[in-house]
C-alpha positions, 0 to 999 in steps of 0.5 A: 283940236287934240280931240279930233279923231284925225290926229289918230289916223295913220294913212295906208300906203296909197291911200289918198289925202283926207279931203272934203269939206270940214276937213280940219288941220288933222286932216293934213298928213304932216299935222297929225299927232300920229306922226309924232306918236314916238316923241310923244311916247318918249316923253311919256316914259321919261316922265313916268320914270321919274322918282317924283311922284307927281311927274310919274303920275303925269307921266303914266296919264299921259302914256295912258291917254296915248293908250286909249287915242291909239288903240285901234291905229294900226301900223302902215309899214306892215301891210294893208290887211287891217285883220292881220296889221298889228297895232302901231302901238306894239312898237312902243312896248319895250317903253310902256313895260318900263313905265309900268314895271318902274311904277309897280315897286313896293315903294310906289305911292299908291296913287301913282301905283293905281294909275300903273295898274290901270295902264297894265289893264288898257295895254293888255285889252288893247292887245298893245303887246305882243307878250301879255304874260308878263304884265299879268303875272306882274299884276296878279303877283300879290294874288299869290298869297294866302292873306292880305298884307298892308303896305307898312309905308302907307296907310292901311286903307290905301293899301285896301284900295290900291288891292281892291282896284288891282283886283278889279283890274284882273276881273275886267281883264278876264272879262274880255276876249283874250286870244291866248290863255294868259289867265290860266295860271292865275284863276284859282287865285283869282276865284278865291280873292274875289270870293274874299272880297265878295265876302267883305263887300257883303258885310260892308254893304249891308248896313250892319251896326257897328257892334256886328262888323266887330264880329266878323274877321275881314280879309281885305280891310282892317275894321278901323277903316271899314267907313273909309273903304266902304264906298270903294267896295260899292264902286266895284261891286260891278266888276266883281260880278263880272269876274264871277260871271267870266269865271262861271261860264268859263268853268261850266256853261252848259252845252244846251244853252252856251249859245245864249250868253250874253248878246250885248257886250257880255262875253262868254267867258273871255280870257277865262273861256279859252283858258279854263274850259272844264275848270269847274274845281277852281270856282269856290262853291260859296262864289256863287252864293255870295254873288247872288246875295249881293245881287239880291242886297243891290236890288233890295237897296232902295237908298243905292239907286244902281246905274243901268249898267250895273242892273245889267251886270246884276242880270248877267250874274244871275244867269250866269251863276243859274246856268253854272249851277244847273250844270251836270259835274258842277259839285256843291255848287248845285246845291248852293241854289234851292228851289225856295232860294231861285223863286225868292230871287226871281220874284226880287227881279220881278219887284225891283226890275220889271215892275219899275218902268225906268228899268224894265224897258231899258233892261228887256233884252237882259231880262228876256236873256235871263228868262230864256236861259232859265227855261232852255235848262228847264225844258231842254231836258224833259221833266222826270217822271217816277218815284218822288225824291225824298226830302223837303222840295223846296231845299232841292237844286233849282233845276232839279226842283223844276224839272221833277214831275211833283206836284211841287215841281209844277207849282213852281213851274206855274210861277216860272210861267207867269214870270215868263209869260209877262217878260214875253208879251213886253218883249213882243210888244217893244218895237226896238226888241222887235227889230233884232231877230235874237230877241224876237227868237228867244221870246218865241222860244219862251213861248212855245216852251211854256205853251207846250206845258200849260196847254195840255195841263189846261185841258180836261182829261176826256169824256162826256158831253164836252161843251166849247168855251168859245162863243159864236162870236168872235169879238166877244172872246177878242175882248176877253183876251184883250185883258190878258197881260194885266194883274199880277203872275204870282197870285195867278200862279199860286193856285192849282185850280186856276191853272186847270181852268185856262191856258193864259199863254194862249192870250199871247196869241190874241193880245200881242203882235204875234203873229200878224204884226211880227211876221212883217218885221221878222218873217222866218223866225215868226213862221218857224215859231207860228209852225210850232205853235199850231203843231202844239195846238193841234197835237193832242191824243184822241180824247173827246174833252181835248179835242172839244177844247182845242178846237174853239181856240184854233177856231178863233184864232184861224178866225183873226188870221182870215179877217186880215185877209179879208181886209187886205184883198176886199177891193180886187180892183186896187193896185197893190203896192209891193209892201201890200203884196208882201203882207198878202203873202205873209197872211196866206204863210200864217193861214196855211199851218193854221188851217192845217192845225184846224183841220187836223182837229176836225177829223179827230172830232169826226172820228170821235163823233161817229163813236158818240164820244164828243158833242160839240156845243152850238156856240162851238158849231157856229165858230167852226162854220163861220172859220169854214165860210170865211176861208172859202172867202178867203179862196174866192177873193185870192182867185178873182184878185187882179194882182197876179202875185195875190192869185199865184199865192192863193193857188200855191197856198191851196197846194200846199194845204193839199198835201197834208191830212187837211185836204179831206176836210178843205177840198169841199171848199176849194172845188167850187171856188177852183171852178169859178176861178177858171171860169171867170171872165175876163180872166185874172189867170195867167197862163202859169196860174192857169196850169197850176190851178188845174193842178189843184183841181187834179189833187182834190180829185185824186186826194179824196177818200170819201166815194161819194165825194170823189164821184161828185167831184169828178162828174163836176170836173168832167162837165167844167171840161166839157163845157170850157172845151166846147166854148173854146171852139167858138173863142179860142182865145178865152180858154186857149191856156186851159187845154193841156192842163185840163187833158193833163187832169184827165189822164191823171184821173184816169190813173186813178180812177179809170172806171168812175172817169169813164162813167162821168164821161158817159153822163155827158152828151154825145157832143160832149164826150166828142169834145173830151176825146178830142181833147185827149187825142190832141193831147196825146198827139202834142206829147208824142210829138214832143218825145219824138224831137224836131229831128226829121227821118232820114229813111222811108216814111214810116206809117202813122201809128194809130192813137189808141185811146184806153178809154173806150165809149 
C-alpha cells in the first residue's frame, strides 16, 4: 500500500531485513519506494517545470508529498550515526530548488505559487537543504517593499490571498527550531508586515459595518475585496499570532522566566531565538497591543468557535506578550499593557476559557503555564515599597502596577491570586497533569508564591487575648475547607476586608491532593514544595496574634497527616506490600517538616505566654493536645510494627526531628515511646534499628535544655539500661544487640553531663551500680581491642594496663 510507512524506511548497512508477522510488500527492500526515490523526484521535477499551470501544480504537489513522506529518512551511505547523518532528500536539493524557483516567478498562477510557497516552508522546516538562506530570501523578497503591490495579471483578492499565505509560511518558519540564524536579516521586515496583517485582520474580523470599514486605509487588501479575503485572514490569524510569539521571545524574554516557555510544542523563540537575541528594537510597539486585541476579540466571539489548537495559540500569545512587556528595556512596549487592560484580559480568560468545561480541562496545561509565568514576573522581584508613583494606578504598566506596595496594587494582586487559586486547584486535581513533573512543579510554585503573600496579610497584627480560629474537632474544619474551591474568585478578591479575614490558599492543603495523594505520584517535587509551605506556615514575627492564629492551622494539618499514618500502621501484624511500605515512607517524609513547623510555633507561643502576651483559647489548646497525642500514637505504632522498614523509617524520622528546635517540644513524647520500643518482647527491632534507637535516646538526653527534664530523663535512661543489663545476665539472647549501644549512650552522656550521670547511677541499687560499671568496662575493653588491632606483639608481653574509669563511685 502506498501509505505503508515501510516505503520510507531505508535499511542501514548490516541491518537485517524487515521480518515478522504482519510484514507487507514494503517490508522487502526491493519493493520499497525509497529505492525508487530518484525516479520519483525526477518525475516531479519535470512536471513542476512545465509551463502548463495544472501540470506544474501536480508536480509541486508530488514534490510536497515526497518531502512529507521522506522528511525523516537518513542517507544510509553516510554512516550509522542517526544524529550526524544528513537527510536522504539533501541529495535532490538542486532539483527541488529548481522546481521552486521556476514556480515563483511573477507570471506564475497564484494557486501554483501557493503550492510552491508551501514547498519552500516544508523544505526549510524539514532541513532538506544544506543552505536554506537562498530559499528564505526567495520567500521574503516581497516583504522588502514598504507597500503591498497586487499582481496586475490576476485579481487583487488572489494577490492578497497569496501574500497572506506567504506571510503565514514565513511565520511558521520563524516559529521553529532553526540551528542557523537564517531569519536574522528579515526579522525587521517580517515584524512590520505581521503588524500590518494583524491590523488589517482586526478590522476584517471585528464585524464592523461597511461604512466604518470604508474609513480605514488597509495595507494588505483592497476595500472592494474585504468580504472575499475575510476568511483568508481568519484562517491565518493563529499563524500570525505564532509569529508574534516567536518575535516576542526572540526580542526579550526575562531571564527569570525564560525557562518557562512553551512545554508543549511551542518553541521558546525558535529560529528567531538564535538570530535576534536582544532585538527588541525590531518589534514594533503596536504589534503587542494588536496581538492581544485580536486574542480578546477571538475569545469573545461566540460565533467563531475557535479550535483547541487555536486556543492554545491564543494563550501562548498572552503569555509571550506579557513576558515581553515585563522585560526591562522593552521600551514603548512596556506601556502597551496597563493594569486595567491586564485585569480585563484575565477576566476574559476566566470567562471564556476556564469556566467553559469543554475548554478548561484540555487547556489546563496552557492555563497553568500562563499563570506560572505571570506569577513569576510578580514574585521573583519583591514588591516595591516606598513613595507611591504619581498618576492613575490603573494606567501604569501591568508588571510595575502589580509589584507595587500600594493598596491598589494589593487589590490587583488579590484578583490575580483568586484566579490563580482556582487554576492551581484544578491542576492539582487533574490526573493527566499530575503525571507530569513539570506541570506539578509549576502548580506548586504558584501555590508557594501566593501563599507567602496571602498568609501574612490574613493574620492579625498582634496584641491582646488572641482567640483561636479552629475547633477542637478537626472534622468540623475539614467540612469548612471542603467547599473552599467553590464560587467566583472575582467576588472574593474584590473586597480587601475579605482577604483580611482568611487565607484561601490554606484551603488547598485540605481540599486538594497536595500533599498526601500527590506525593505518591510526584514525590520529589511534592516534598520540596511541602517543606517550603511548612516553612511559610511557621515563619512569623514574635507577635501574639500571628502565632495564635497560625497554630490552629498547623495543628489541623498535622492531625490530617497523622490520621493517614495511623490508618497505614493500624494493623501492625499485617504484611505490607512494597507499595504500602513506600506509602509509609512518604507519610513520614511529610510528617517531619510539619512537626518541625508546629514545634517552632509552640516554642514561640511558650515565650509569649511567659510574658502574658498570648492566651490560647480552649479550642486551640484542645487541637494542639490532640495533635501531640496522635504524634505519640504514631511513634508507638511505628516502633512496634512487625515490618523492619517501618520501624527504621520511624526511628529515622525521630532522628531528623531531633536535629532542629523541635527536640525541645518532642523529647517528652519521644522518650516514653523509645522505652516501650526498646523493651518490647519479642522485639521488632533489628540490630541496626537497635543501634539507631539508642542513638535517638542519646540525642534526647544530650539535646534537652530544661534542667528538670534532663535529670529525670537521665535517671530513667540509667535505670532502663541497668534493668536490661541485669535481664541480659539471665537471658543473654534477648538483648544481646543492646549492650554496645547502651554503653555508648552512657559514655556520650558522661561527656556532656558527668555529674548528672554520676547522680543517676548513685541512685541505683548496689547490684545495679555494679552492672552498669561492668557494662562500661566491657565496652572500653572492646574499644581498646578494636583500636590495637588483631596483630600480636613480637616482643615480650607487656603488662596489662589497668582499666580506670573516669566515673568513680
